[in-house]
N, C-alpha and C positions, 0 to 999 in steps of 0.2 A: 300431438300439436307441435308444429315446428317452433324453433327458437324465436324467429321474428314475431310470430303471433303472440307468444307468451310475453315478449317484451312490449308489444303494443299495449298490454294491460298492466305491466309492471314498470317498464322504463321506456315510455313512448318516444322520448327524444332520441335515445340511442337506437331504438327500433327503426326509425325513419332513416337514420344514417346507414344502418346495415341493409335495409331494403333498397335504398338508392344504389349502393355498391353492387348488390345482386342484380339489379335491373340493368346497370351499366355493363356488367360482365355477361349477363344472359338476358337479352331484350324481351324474351317471352317467359321469364321466370314466374311472372304472376299467374300464368294460365292454370297451373296446378292448384294454386291457392283458390282461384276463382271457381274453377270447375268442380273441385271437391267440396269446398265449404258451401257452395250454393246448393249442394245436395241436402244439407242439414235441414233447412226449412221445408224443402219439398218432401223429404222423406218423413219428417216428423208430422207434417200436416196430413200426409197419407195415413199414417198410423192413427193419429188422433181422430180423424173424421170417419174412419172405418171401424176401429175397434173400441174407441172411447165414446165418441159422440158428444152432443151437447143438448141442453134442455131449453126449450122455448116455452114450455108450460109445465105445471106441476105434474109429477108422475109420468112424464113422457120424455123419452130420449130419441134424438134424431141423429141418424148416421147417413153417410153417403154410401151408395153402392160401390163396389170395388172398381167398376169401370169408370164411374164419375170421379172417384177419388184419384184414380190414375190420370184422368184428363186434367183435373185441377192441379195435381202435383207437377205434371209435365208443363202445363201452362205457367205455373209459378216459376219453375226452373228456367224456362226460356225467357220469361219476363225479367228475371234477375240478371241473366247473362246479357240480354239486350239492353237493359237499363244501364248496366255498368259500362257497356261499350258506348252507348250514347253519351253518358256522362263524361267518359274519357275524351270523346270527340269534342265536347263543349269545352273541357279544360284546355285541350290543345288549341282550340280556336281562340279562347280568351287570353291565352298566354302571349298572343301576338301583340297585345297592348302593353306588355311588360317586357323586361329584359330577358326573361327566361325563354329558351327555345327547346322545350322538351319534345321528344318523339311521341308519336301517337301511342306506341306501346308503353312508354313510361307514364303517359297520362291515364291510360286504361288501368295500368298497374296501380297507380296511386288511388284511383277511384275504387278498385277492388279491395285494397288494404284498408282504406278509410271506411268501407262498408262492413268490415269484419264484425263489429258489434251487432249488426243486423243479422248476419249469418248465425252467430252464436245465439242470438235471441230467438232464432227459429226453433229452438228446443221447446219453447213454450207451446208449439203446435201439437205436442203430444197430449196436451190437455186443453181442448178448445174451450175458451172462456173469454167473454168480451172484456171483463175487467182485468184479467191476467194479461191479455194481449195489449191492452192500453198501457198498463204499467210497464211491461217489458219493453214494448216498442218506444215508449217515452224515454226510458232509461237508455236504450240503445241510441236513440236520436241525440241525446245529450252527449254521450261519450263519443259518438261519431263526429259530432260538431267539434268537440275538443280535439280529436285527432286531426281533423281538417285544419284547424287554426294553428296548431303547433307543428303540424307536419308539412304543410305546403311550402313555407319558406325554406325548410331544410331540404325537402325532396327536390324542389325546383331551383335550388341555389340562388334564392332571392334575398334581398335585404329584408329585414324584419318588417319595416313599415310597408314596403311594397308587397311582401308576402301576405300580410294581414288584409290589405285591400283586395288582393287577388282572391284570398280565401273567402272574404265576404261576398264577392261576386259569384264565386263557385257555389257557395251555400245558397244564395238566392236562386240561381239557375237550377241547382240540385233539387230544391223544394218544388220548383215548377215541373221539372222532369218527373219527379216521384209521383206527384199528384196526377199528371197526365197519363203516366204508364199504369198506375193503379186503376184509374177510371176506365181506361181502355180494356184492362184485364177483366174488370168486373162486368163490363158490358158484353164482352166476348163470352164470358162464363155463363151469363144468364140468357143471352140472346142467340148464341151460336151452338154452344155445347149442351145446353139444356140438361142441367144436373138431375140425377135421380135420387130422391131422398127415401130413407127407410125409417119408419117411425115404430117405436116399441113402447108399450105401456109398462111402467114399473109397478110391481106389486099386483 
């Protein structure tokens, strides 16, 4: 794990300063962070749904076939990349109402680093469980929101009051984008890819 990622969880204020410097020096510095960390939830979900499975009824375990799990993981990975790109574009568009004039790469980079808690939370996919997923995703949402509100003024070089207002707008749009993308992914998963389930009786 790189130093900026560790700092996002230990010294977030300093982390955003370091990340901004890296993005100014290397406009696509965020790509490695995004492309590699997005593999965490996709890979863990593949392992969890094929080797561990989940229970819908007593004494029964449900798993996905390898082919279906690969489809789901690939769909999740592409959805994450696409969602971050869309969110970055919205941040760039909304910045026109404020003094900041970030580039599209800087905005996508900011979205990618802000989503880091969700990438790490993807480890929970190793053990498919509704309640575990709810708890982990809720925790990731809270910390990601925290990173957004303390990071946007620093990353965009905005005044604190202006940055907080911008962050509130980004949060609202981000929630809408997240819900829209997840619903689209679920509909595609069930109606286009047609998953194959493997059921096994325990005992």
